[in-house]
Backbone atoms as SQL, in Angstrom:
CREATE TABLE atoms (id INTEGER PRIMARY KEY, chain TEXT, resi INTEGER, resn TEXT, atom TEXT, x REAL, y REAL, z REAL);
INSERT INTO atoms VALUES
  (1, 'A', 1, 'MET', 'N', -10.044, 18.816, -13.015),
  (2, 'A', 1, 'MET', 'CA', -9.114, 17.898, -12.519),
  (3, 'A', 1, 'MET', 'C', -9.885, 17.065, -11.236),
  (4, 'A', 2, 'LYS', 'N', -9.679, 17.877, -10.121),
  (5, 'A', 2, 'LYS', 'CA', -10.522, 17.483, -8.696),
  (6, 'A', 2, 'LYS', 'C', -11.945, 16.976, -9.125),
  (7, 'A', 3, 'LYS', 'N', -12.478, 17.282, -10.122),
  (8, 'A', 3, 'LYS', 'CA', -14.107, 16.090, -10.000),
  (9, 'A', 3, 'LYS', 'C', -14.097, 15.233, -10.666),
  (10, 'A', 4, 'TYR', 'N', -13.028, 15.137, -11.767),
  (11, 'A', 4, 'TYR', 'CA', -12.785, 13.720, -12.386),
  (12, 'A', 4, 'TYR', 'C', -12.225, 12.729, -11.345),
  (13, 'A', 5, 'ILE', 'N', -11.241, 12.993, -9.962),
  (14, 'A', 5, 'ILE', 'CA', -11.081, 12.459, -9.265),
  (15, 'A', 5, 'ILE', 'C', -11.955, 11.820, -8.219),
  (16, 'A', 6, 'VAL', 'N', -12.888, 12.441, -7.697),
  (17, 'A', 6, 'VAL', 'CA', -13.804, 12.758, -7.086),
  (18, 'A', 6, 'VAL', 'C', -15.094, 11.440, -7.490),
  (19, 'A', 7, 'ILE', 'N', -14.958, 11.147, -8.747),
  (20, 'A', 7, 'ILE', 'CA', -15.688, 10.720, -9.531),
  (21, 'A', 7, 'ILE', 'C', -15.533, 9.358, -9.704),
  (22, 'A', 8, 'PHE', 'N', -14.007, 9.147, -9.875),
  (23, 'A', 8, 'PHE', 'CA', -13.534, 8.049, -10.234),
  (24, 'A', 8, 'PHE', 'C', -13.157, 7.262, -8.820),
  (25, 'A', 9, 'VAL', 'N', -13.000, 7.872, -7.659),
  (26, 'A', 9, 'VAL', 'CA', -13.089, 7.620, -6.150),
  (27, 'A', 9, 'VAL', 'C', -14.265, 6.750, -6.221),
  (28, 'A', 10, 'LEU', 'N', -15.425, 7.532, -6.262),
  (29, 'A', 10, 'LEU', 'CA', -16.795, 7.544, -5.943),
  (30, 'A', 10, 'LEU', 'C', -17.433, 6.037, -6.698),
  (31, 'A', 11, 'VAL', 'N', -16.873, 6.261, -8.267),
  (32, 'A', 11, 'VAL', 'CA', -17.413, 4.778, -8.989),
  (33, 'A', 11, 'VAL', 'C', -16.804, 3.707, -8.695),
  (34, 'A', 12, 'ILE', 'N', -15.318, 3.540, -8.077),
  (35, 'A', 12, 'ILE', 'CA', -14.496, 2.843, -7.410),
  (36, 'A', 12, 'ILE', 'C', -15.356, 2.209, -6.609),
  (37, 'A', 13, 'CYS', 'N', -15.427, 2.928, -5.520),
  (38, 'A', 13, 'CYS', 'CA', -15.810, 3.027, -4.277),
  (39, 'A', 13, 'CYS', 'C', -17.532, 1.792, -4.562),
  (40, 'A', 14, 'VAL', 'N', -18.367, 2.727, -5.235),
  (41, 'A', 14, 'VAL', 'CA', -19.661, 1.794, -5.329),
  (42, 'A', 14, 'VAL', 'C', -19.394, 0.732, -6.045),
  (43, 'A', 15, 'SER', 'N', -18.713, 0.514, -7.054),
  (44, 'A', 15, 'SER', 'CA', -18.837, -0.280, -8.216),
  (45, 'A', 15, 'SER', 'C', -18.309, -1.673, -7.871),
  (46, 'A', 16, 'VAL', 'N', -16.776, -1.511, -6.947),
  (47, 'A', 16, 'VAL', 'CA', -15.872, -2.555, -7.313),
  (48, 'A', 16, 'VAL', 'C', -16.216, -2.953, -6.019),
  (49, 'A', 17, 'PHE', 'N', -16.128, -2.102, -4.768),
  (50, 'A', 17, 'PHE', 'CA', -16.040, -2.605, -3.217),
  (51, 'A', 17, 'PHE', 'C', -17.618, -2.819, -2.709),
  (52, 'A', 18, 'VAL', 'N', -18.619, -3.007, -3.274),
  (53, 'A', 18, 'VAL', 'CA', -19.690, -3.413, -3.090),
  (54, 'A', 18, 'VAL', 'C', -20.538, -4.825, -3.168),
  (55, 'A', 19, 'PHE', 'N', -20.829, -5.204, -2.040),
  (56, 'A', 19, 'PHE', 'CA', -21.563, -6.666, -2.581),
  (57, 'A', 19, 'PHE', 'C', -22.356, -6.841, -1.393),
  (58, 'A', 20, 'MET', 'N', -23.612, -7.817, -1.721),
  (59, 'A', 20, 'MET', 'CA', -24.371, -8.027, -1.026),
  (60, 'A', 20, 'MET', 'C', -24.538, -9.140, -0.375),
  (61, 'A', 21, 'ARG', 'N', -24.942, -9.177, 0.976),
  (62, 'A', 21, 'ARG', 'CA', -25.115, -10.400, 1.576),
  (63, 'A', 21, 'ARG', 'C', -25.339, -10.398, 2.975),
  (64, 'A', 22, 'GLY', 'N', -26.699, -11.432, 2.958),
  (65, 'A', 22, 'GLY', 'CA', -27.504, -11.519, 4.419),
  (66, 'A', 22, 'GLY', 'C', -26.816, -11.814, 5.251),
  (67, 'A', 23, 'ASP', 'N', -27.600, -11.889, 6.542),
  (68, 'A', 23, 'ASP', 'CA', -26.552, -13.016, 7.906),
  (69, 'A', 23, 'ASP', 'C', -26.335, -14.684, 7.577),
  (70, 'A', 24, 'GLU', 'N', -25.844, -14.815, 7.772),
  (71, 'A', 24, 'GLU', 'CA', -25.152, -16.654, 7.710),
  (72, 'A', 24, 'GLU', 'C', -26.508, -17.256, 8.184),
  (73, 'A', 25, 'ASP', 'N', -27.339, -16.918, 9.488),
  (74, 'A', 25, 'ASP', 'CA', -28.155, -17.790, 9.654),
  (75, 'A', 25, 'ASP', 'C', -29.328, -18.248, 9.001),
  (76, 'A', 26, 'GLY', 'N', -29.315, -17.315, 7.639),
  (77, 'A', 26, 'GLY', 'CA', -30.364, -17.711, 6.245),
  (78, 'A', 26, 'GLY', 'C', -31.537, -16.696, 6.639),
  (79, 'A', 27, 'SER', 'N', -31.654, -15.444, 8.161),
  (80, 'A', 27, 'SER', 'CA', -32.889, -14.755, 8.270),
  (81, 'A', 27, 'SER', 'C', -32.545, -13.506, 7.260),
  (82, 'A', 28, 'LYS', 'N', -33.940, -13.038, 6.775),
  (83, 'A', 28, 'LYS', 'CA', -34.068, -11.882, 5.782),
  (84, 'A', 28, 'LYS', 'C', -33.397, -10.746, 6.636),
  (85, 'A', 29, 'SER', 'N', -32.723, -10.544, 6.205),
  (86, 'A', 29, 'SER', 'CA', -32.171, -8.979, 6.700),
  (87, 'A', 29, 'SER', 'C', -31.594, -8.159, 5.510),
  (88, 'A', 30, 'LYS', 'N', -31.510, -6.771, 5.855),
  (89, 'A', 30, 'LYS', 'CA', -30.902, -5.985, 4.885),
  (90, 'A', 30, 'LYS', 'C', -29.406, -6.283, 4.610),
  (91, 'A', 31, 'PRO', 'N', -29.190, -6.190, 3.075),
  (92, 'A', 31, 'PRO', 'CA', -28.173, -6.873, 2.805),
  (93, 'A', 31, 'PRO', 'C', -26.935, -5.780, 3.234),
  (94, 'A', 32, 'VAL', 'N', -25.975, -5.724, 2.728),
  (95, 'A', 32, 'VAL', 'CA', -24.862, -4.780, 3.397),
  (96, 'A', 32, 'VAL', 'C', -23.918, -4.459, 2.244),
  (97, 'A', 33, 'LEU', 'N', -23.925, -2.687, 2.299),
  (98, 'A', 33, 'LEU', 'CA', -23.584, -1.748, 1.213),
  (99, 'A', 33, 'LEU', 'C', -22.135, -1.998, 2.091),
  (100, 'A', 34, 'ARG', 'N', -20.851, -2.426, 1.611),
  (101, 'A', 34, 'ARG', 'CA', -19.750, -1.985, 2.346),
  (102, 'A', 34, 'ARG', 'C', -18.840, -1.320, 1.444),
  (103, 'A', 35, 'VAL', 'N', -18.348, -0.120, 1.503),
  (104, 'A', 35, 'VAL', 'CA', -17.411, 0.780, 0.960),
  (105, 'A', 35, 'VAL', 'C', -16.033, 0.838, 1.792),
  (106, 'A', 36, 'GLY', 'N', -15.049, 0.909, 0.993),
  (107, 'A', 36, 'GLY', 'CA', -13.918, 1.479, 1.868),
  (108, 'A', 36, 'GLY', 'C', -13.106, 2.466, 1.546),
  (109, 'A', 37, 'VAL', 'N', -12.836, 3.100, 2.513),
  (110, 'A', 37, 'VAL', 'CA', -12.277, 4.642, 2.466),
  (111, 'A', 37, 'VAL', 'C', -10.990, 4.523, 3.251),
  (112, 'A', 38, 'GLU', 'N', -10.213, 6.012, 2.982),
  (113, 'A', 38, 'GLU', 'CA', -8.744, 5.989, 3.334),
  (114, 'A', 38, 'GLU', 'C', -9.202, 6.941, 4.852),
  (115, 'A', 39, 'CYS', 'N', -10.065, 7.743, 4.750),
  (116, 'A', 39, 'CYS', 'CA', -9.811, 8.754, 5.511),
  (117, 'A', 39, 'CYS', 'C', -9.271, 9.725, 5.510),
  (118, 'A', 40, 'ASP', 'N', -8.741, 10.330, 4.533),
  (119, 'A', 40, 'ASP', 'CA', -7.691, 11.157, 4.567),
  (120, 'A', 40, 'ASP', 'C', -7.727, 12.175, 3.465),
  (121, 'A', 41, 'TYR', 'N', -8.770, 12.677, 3.174),
  (122, 'A', 41, 'TYR', 'CA', -8.863, 13.590, 2.073),
  (123, 'A', 41, 'TYR', 'C', -10.126, 14.572, 1.842),
  (124, 'A', 42, 'PRO', 'N', -9.995, 15.496, 2.965),
  (125, 'A', 42, 'PRO', 'CA', -11.257, 16.221, 3.221),
  (126, 'A', 42, 'PRO', 'C', -11.081, 17.247, 1.853),
  (127, 'A', 43, 'PRO', 'N', -12.229, 17.683, 1.355),
  (128, 'A', 43, 'PRO', 'CA', -13.702, 17.263, 1.647),
  (129, 'A', 43, 'PRO', 'C', -13.776, 16.102, 1.783),
  (130, 'A', 44, 'ASN', 'N', -13.538, 15.287, 0.840),
  (131, 'A', 44, 'ASN', 'CA', -14.186, 13.692, 0.484),
  (132, 'A', 44, 'ASN', 'C', -14.676, 12.844, 1.205),
  (133, 'A', 45, 'ASN', 'N', -13.493, 12.516, 2.331),
  (134, 'A', 45, 'ASN', 'CA', -13.931, 11.906, 3.215),
  (135, 'A', 45, 'ASN', 'C', -12.828, 11.865, 4.326),
  (136, 'A', 46, 'TRP', 'N', -13.046, 11.808, 5.537),
  (137, 'A', 46, 'TRP', 'CA', -12.097, 12.253, 6.885),
  (138, 'A', 46, 'TRP', 'C', -12.452, 11.693, 8.129),
  (139, 'A', 47, 'GLU', 'N', -11.704, 11.568, 8.733),
  (140, 'A', 47, 'GLU', 'CA', -12.205, 10.299, 10.469),
  (141, 'A', 47, 'GLU', 'C', -12.551, 11.432, 11.483),
  (142, 'A', 48, 'GLU', 'N', -13.211, 11.123, 12.366),
  (143, 'A', 48, 'GLU', 'CA', -13.661, 11.960, 13.451),
  (144, 'A', 48, 'GLU', 'C', -14.032, 11.247, 14.343),
  (145, 'A', 49, 'LYS', 'N', -13.586, 11.798, 15.744),
  (146, 'A', 49, 'LYS', 'CA', -14.182, 10.585, 16.918),
  (147, 'A', 49, 'LYS', 'C', -14.883, 10.821, 17.808),
  (148, 'A', 50, 'ARG', 'N', -15.577, 11.819, 17.095),
  (149, 'A', 50, 'ARG', 'CA', -17.384, 12.041, 18.059),
  (150, 'A', 50, 'ARG', 'C', -18.203, 11.817, 16.954),
  (151, 'A', 51, 'PRO', 'N', -19.581, 11.125, 17.520),
  (152, 'A', 51, 'PRO', 'CA', -20.610, 10.995, 16.536),
  (153, 'A', 51, 'PRO', 'C', -21.472, 12.040, 16.214),
  (154, 'A', 52, 'THR', 'N', -21.612, 12.260, 15.216),
  (155, 'A', 52, 'THR', 'CA', -22.926, 13.485, 14.720),
  (156, 'A', 52, 'THR', 'C', -23.761, 12.914, 13.968),
  (157, 'A', 53, 'ASP', 'N', -24.589, 13.760, 13.494),
  (158, 'A', 53, 'ASP', 'CA', -26.252, 13.626, 13.038),
  (159, 'A', 53, 'ASP', 'C', -25.456, 12.686, 11.223),
  (160, 'A', 54, 'PHE', 'N', -24.177, 13.104, 10.914),
  (161, 'A', 54, 'PHE', 'CA', -24.124, 13.164, 9.341),
  (162, 'A', 54, 'PHE', 'C', -22.825, 11.803, 9.498),
  (163, 'A', 55, 'ASN', 'N', -22.125, 11.774, 10.353),
  (164, 'A', 55, 'ASN', 'CA', -20.841, 10.376, 10.557),
  (165, 'A', 55, 'ASN', 'C', -21.642, 8.947, 10.392),
  (166, 'A', 56, 'VAL', 'N', -20.476, 8.568, 9.909),
  (167, 'A', 56, 'VAL', 'CA', -21.075, 6.883, 9.843),
  (168, 'A', 56, 'VAL', 'C', -19.854, 6.438, 10.644),
  (169, 'A', 57, 'PRO', 'N', -19.999, 5.381, 11.551),
  (170, 'A', 57, 'PRO', 'CA', -19.211, 4.764, 12.550),
  (171, 'A', 57, 'PRO', 'C', -18.158, 3.404, 11.413),
  (172, 'A', 58, 'LEU', 'N', -17.110, 3.621, 11.809),
  (173, 'A', 58, 'LEU', 'CA', -16.096, 2.270, 10.892),
  (174, 'A', 58, 'LEU', 'C', -15.734, 1.489, 11.509),
  (175, 'A', 59, 'SER', 'N', -16.480, 0.483, 10.762),
  (176, 'A', 59, 'SER', 'CA', -16.580, -1.251, 11.202),
  (177, 'A', 59, 'SER', 'C', -15.424, -1.751, 11.573),
  (178, 'A', 60, 'ASN', 'N', -14.176, -1.028, 11.212),
  (179, 'A', 60, 'ASN', 'CA', -12.940, -1.963, 11.584),
  (180, 'A', 60, 'ASN', 'C', -12.048, -0.861, 12.806),
  (181, 'A', 61, 'GLN', 'N', -12.460, 0.109, 13.493),
  (182, 'A', 61, 'GLN', 'CA', -11.609, 0.993, 13.938),
  (183, 'A', 61, 'GLN', 'C', -12.970, 1.817, 14.788),
  (184, 'A', 62, 'GLU', 'N', -13.160, 1.414, 16.604),
  (185, 'A', 62, 'GLU', 'CA', -14.005, 1.168, 17.239),
  (186, 'A', 62, 'GLU', 'C', -13.547, 2.754, 17.787),
  (187, 'A', 63, 'GLY', 'N', -15.137, 3.668, 17.913),
  (188, 'A', 63, 'GLY', 'CA', -14.883, 4.970, 18.724),
  (189, 'A', 63, 'GLY', 'C', -14.811, 5.817, 17.206),
  (190, 'A', 64, 'SER', 'N', -14.248, 5.479, 16.552),
  (191, 'A', 64, 'SER', 'CA', -13.851, 6.420, 15.097),
  (192, 'A', 64, 'SER', 'C', -14.968, 6.654, 13.885),
  (193, 'A', 65, 'TYR', 'N', -15.424, 7.446, 13.319),
  (194, 'A', 65, 'TYR', 'CA', -16.379, 7.823, 11.999),
  (195, 'A', 65, 'TYR', 'C', -15.882, 8.462, 11.360),
  (196, 'A', 66, 'ALA', 'N', -16.349, 8.487, 10.290),
  (197, 'A', 66, 'ALA', 'CA', -16.073, 8.877, 9.037),
  (198, 'A', 66, 'ALA', 'C', -16.861, 9.921, 8.477),
  (199, 'A', 67, 'ASP', 'N', -16.758, 10.878, 7.486),
  (200, 'A', 67, 'ASP', 'CA', -17.512, 11.798, 7.188),
  (201, 'A', 67, 'ASP', 'C', -17.155, 12.399, 6.103),
  (202, 'A', 68, 'GLY', 'N', -18.222, 12.908, 5.139),
  (203, 'A', 68, 'GLY', 'CA', -17.259, 13.548, 3.767),
  (204, 'A', 68, 'GLY', 'C', -18.353, 13.650, 2.532),
  (205, 'A', 69, 'TYR', 'N', -18.225, 14.281, 1.624),
  (206, 'A', 69, 'TYR', 'CA', -18.623, 13.806, 0.088),
  (207, 'A', 69, 'TYR', 'C', -19.157, 12.628, 0.067),
  (208, 'A', 70, 'ASP', 'N', -17.835, 11.844, 0.405),
  (209, 'A', 70, 'ASP', 'CA', -18.088, 10.389, -0.301),
  (210, 'A', 70, 'ASP', 'C', -19.140, 9.385, 0.672),
  (211, 'A', 71, 'ILE', 'N', -18.776, 9.952, 1.879),
  (212, 'A', 71, 'ILE', 'CA', -19.344, 9.218, 3.193),
  (213, 'A', 71, 'ILE', 'C', -21.363, 9.845, 3.019),
  (214, 'A', 72, 'GLN', 'N', -21.287, 10.896, 2.675),
  (215, 'A', 72, 'GLN', 'CA', -22.664, 10.959, 2.422),
  (216, 'A', 72, 'GLN', 'C', -23.241, 10.609, 1.250),
  (217, 'A', 73, 'ILE', 'N', -22.964, 10.360, -0.140),
  (218, 'A', 73, 'ILE', 'CA', -22.889, 9.717, -1.044),
  (219, 'A', 73, 'ILE', 'C', -23.059, 8.101, -0.909),
  (220, 'A', 74, 'ALA', 'N', -22.468, 7.748, -0.160),
  (221, 'A', 74, 'ALA', 'CA', -22.795, 6.144, 0.023),
  (222, 'A', 74, 'ALA', 'C', -24.082, 6.074, 0.864),
  (223, 'A', 75, 'LYS', 'N', -24.068, 7.041, 2.212),
  (224, 'A', 75, 'LYS', 'CA', -25.476, 7.030, 2.739),
  (225, 'A', 75, 'LYS', 'C', -26.343, 6.652, 1.881),
  (226, 'A', 76, 'PHE', 'N', -26.583, 7.886, 0.873),
  (227, 'A', 76, 'PHE', 'CA', -27.516, 8.225, -0.030),
  (228, 'A', 76, 'PHE', 'C', -27.780, 6.838, -0.869),
  (229, 'A', 77, 'VAL', 'N', -26.963, 6.411, -1.223),
  (230, 'A', 77, 'VAL', 'CA', -26.866, 5.427, -2.383),
  (231, 'A', 77, 'VAL', 'C', -27.480, 3.793, -1.316),
  (232, 'A', 78, 'ALA', 'N', -27.011, 3.932, -0.278),
  (233, 'A', 78, 'ALA', 'CA', -27.674, 2.811, 0.804),
  (234, 'A', 78, 'ALA', 'C', -29.001, 2.897, 1.260),
  (235, 'A', 79, 'ASN', 'N', -29.465, 4.059, 1.544),
  (236, 'A', 79, 'ASN', 'CA', -30.638, 4.307, 1.985),
  (237, 'A', 79, 'ASN', 'C', -31.477, 4.191, 0.576),
  (238, 'A', 80, 'GLU', 'N', -31.233, 4.341, -0.488),
  (239, 'A', 80, 'GLU', 'CA', -32.104, 4.137, -2.060),
  (240, 'A', 80, 'GLU', 'C', -31.886, 2.753, -2.165),
  (241, 'A', 81, 'LEU', 'N', -30.840, 2.233, -1.802),
  (242, 'A', 81, 'LEU', 'CA', -31.129, 0.866, -2.376),
  (243, 'A', 81, 'LEU', 'C', -31.661, 0.137, -0.986),
  (244, 'A', 82, 'VAL', 'N', -31.911, 0.491, 0.109),
  (245, 'A', 82, 'VAL', 'CA', -32.218, 0.041, 1.267),
  (246, 'A', 82, 'VAL', 'C', -31.517, -1.301, 1.723),
  (247, 'A', 83, 'MET', 'N', -30.189, -0.672, 1.828),
  (248, 'A', 83, 'MET', 'CA', -28.967, -1.307, 2.262),
  (249, 'A', 83, 'MET', 'C', -28.565, -0.560, 3.654),
  (250, 'A', 84, 'THR', 'N', -27.657, -1.359, 4.332),
  (251, 'A', 84, 'THR', 'CA', -27.180, -1.172, 5.376),
  (252, 'A', 84, 'THR', 'C', -25.393, -0.609, 5.732),
  (253, 'A', 85, 'LEU', 'N', -25.402, 0.361, 5.855),
  (254, 'A', 85, 'LEU', 'CA', -23.862, 1.268, 4.962),
  (255, 'A', 85, 'LEU', 'C', -22.936, 0.562, 6.105),
  (256, 'A', 86, 'SER', 'N', -21.782, -0.014, 5.840),
  (257, 'A', 86, 'SER', 'CA', -20.683, -0.046, 6.517),
  (258, 'A', 86, 'SER', 'C', -19.060, 0.249, 5.823),
  (259, 'A', 87, 'LEU', 'N', -18.776, 0.860, 6.967),
  (260, 'A', 87, 'LEU', 'CA', -17.673, 1.209, 6.080),
  (261, 'A', 87, 'LEU', 'C', -16.392, 0.941, 6.829),
  (262, 'A', 88, 'LYS', 'N', -15.436, 0.688, 6.239),
  (263, 'A', 88, 'LYS', 'CA', -14.130, 0.174, 6.547),
  (264, 'A', 88, 'LYS', 'C', -13.121, 1.204, 6.447),
  (265, 'A', 89, 'LYS', 'N', -11.942, 1.599, 6.840),
  (266, 'A', 89, 'LYS', 'CA', -10.671, 2.144, 6.919),
  (267, 'A', 89, 'LYS', 'C', -9.635, 1.417, 6.156),
  (268, 'A', 90, 'ILE', 'N', -9.061, 1.708, 5.084),
  (269, 'A', 90, 'ILE', 'CA', -8.562, 0.943, 4.635),
  (270, 'A', 90, 'ILE', 'C', -6.963, 1.397, 3.965),
  (271, 'A', 91, 'GLN', 'N', -5.802, 1.414, 3.706),
  (272, 'A', 91, 'GLN', 'CA', -4.836, 1.917, 3.308),
  (273, 'A', 91, 'GLN', 'C', -5.356, 2.202, 1.586),
  (274, 'A', 92, 'TRP', 'N', -4.616, 3.023, 1.595),
  (275, 'A', 92, 'TRP', 'CA', -4.966, 3.559, -0.526),
  (276, 'A', 92, 'TRP', 'C', -4.901, 2.512, -1.279),
  (277, 'A', 93, 'ASN', 'N', -3.404, 1.883, -1.055),
  (278, 'A', 93, 'ASN', 'CA', -3.025, 0.897, -2.471),
  (279, 'A', 93, 'ASN', 'C', -4.115, -0.217, -2.012),
  (280, 'A', 94, 'ASP', 'N', -4.581, -0.379, -0.889),
  (281, 'A', 94, 'ASP', 'CA', -5.557, -1.551, -0.386),
  (282, 'A', 94, 'ASP', 'C', -6.491, -1.667, -1.419),
  (283, 'A', 95, 'LEU', 'N', -6.796, -0.156, -1.270),
  (284, 'A', 95, 'LEU', 'CA', -8.787, 0.064, -1.803),
  (285, 'A', 95, 'LEU', 'C', -8.846, -0.949, -3.075),
  (286, 'A', 96, 'LEU', 'N', -7.748, -0.461, -4.073),
  (287, 'A', 96, 'LEU', 'CA', -7.908, -1.128, -5.635),
  (288, 'A', 96, 'LEU', 'C', -7.818, -2.586, -5.817),
  (289, 'A', 97, 'ALA', 'N', -7.100, -3.114, -4.358),
  (290, 'A', 97, 'ALA', 'CA', -6.871, -5.075, -4.337),
  (291, 'A', 97, 'ALA', 'C', -8.622, -5.353, -3.672),
  (292, 'A', 98, 'GLY', 'N', -9.589, -4.373, -3.463),
  (293, 'A', 98, 'GLY', 'CA', -10.400, -4.655, -3.072),
  (294, 'A', 98, 'GLY', 'C', -10.601, -5.549, -1.446),
  (295, 'A', 99, 'HIS', 'N', -9.619, -5.090, -0.447),
  (296, 'A', 99, 'HIS', 'CA', -9.283, -5.325, 0.572),
  (297, 'A', 99, 'HIS', 'C', -10.382, -5.296, 1.646),
  (298, 'A', 100, 'CYS', 'N', -11.506, -4.647, 1.150),
  (299, 'A', 100, 'CYS', 'CA', -12.765, -3.782, 2.261),
  (300, 'A', 100, 'CYS', 'C', -14.092, -5.276, 2.249),
  (301, 'A', 101, 'ARG', 'N', -13.575, -6.249, 2.089),
  (302, 'A', 101, 'ARG', 'CA', -14.729, -7.558, 2.107),
  (303, 'A', 101, 'ARG', 'C', -14.865, -8.112, 3.009),
  (304, 'A', 102, 'THR', 'N', -13.645, -7.837, 3.998),
  (305, 'A', 102, 'THR', 'CA', -14.079, -8.714, 5.294),
  (306, 'A', 102, 'THR', 'C', -14.414, -7.673, 6.483);
């Protein structure tokens, strides 16, 4: 059952909360892969206060970083699509509403 939950969360994160956008000034830069995470479900995703070689900074939490299975998969997807990964910590109820766009 846990396997299906992880797959479901991953599919939601990648398919619903992802959209590409360049800089507003029209310059050609890498598009951004935006992913919303709650950072409260180890080993899927959790929050850390120190940077490591594996974690990713949270865009809306200064000095906070996220790591876990979901984060590593998002890093892999962003790398394969030649995109910049942007993580945003949001509440679970807001994930389904798609509030990680800003």
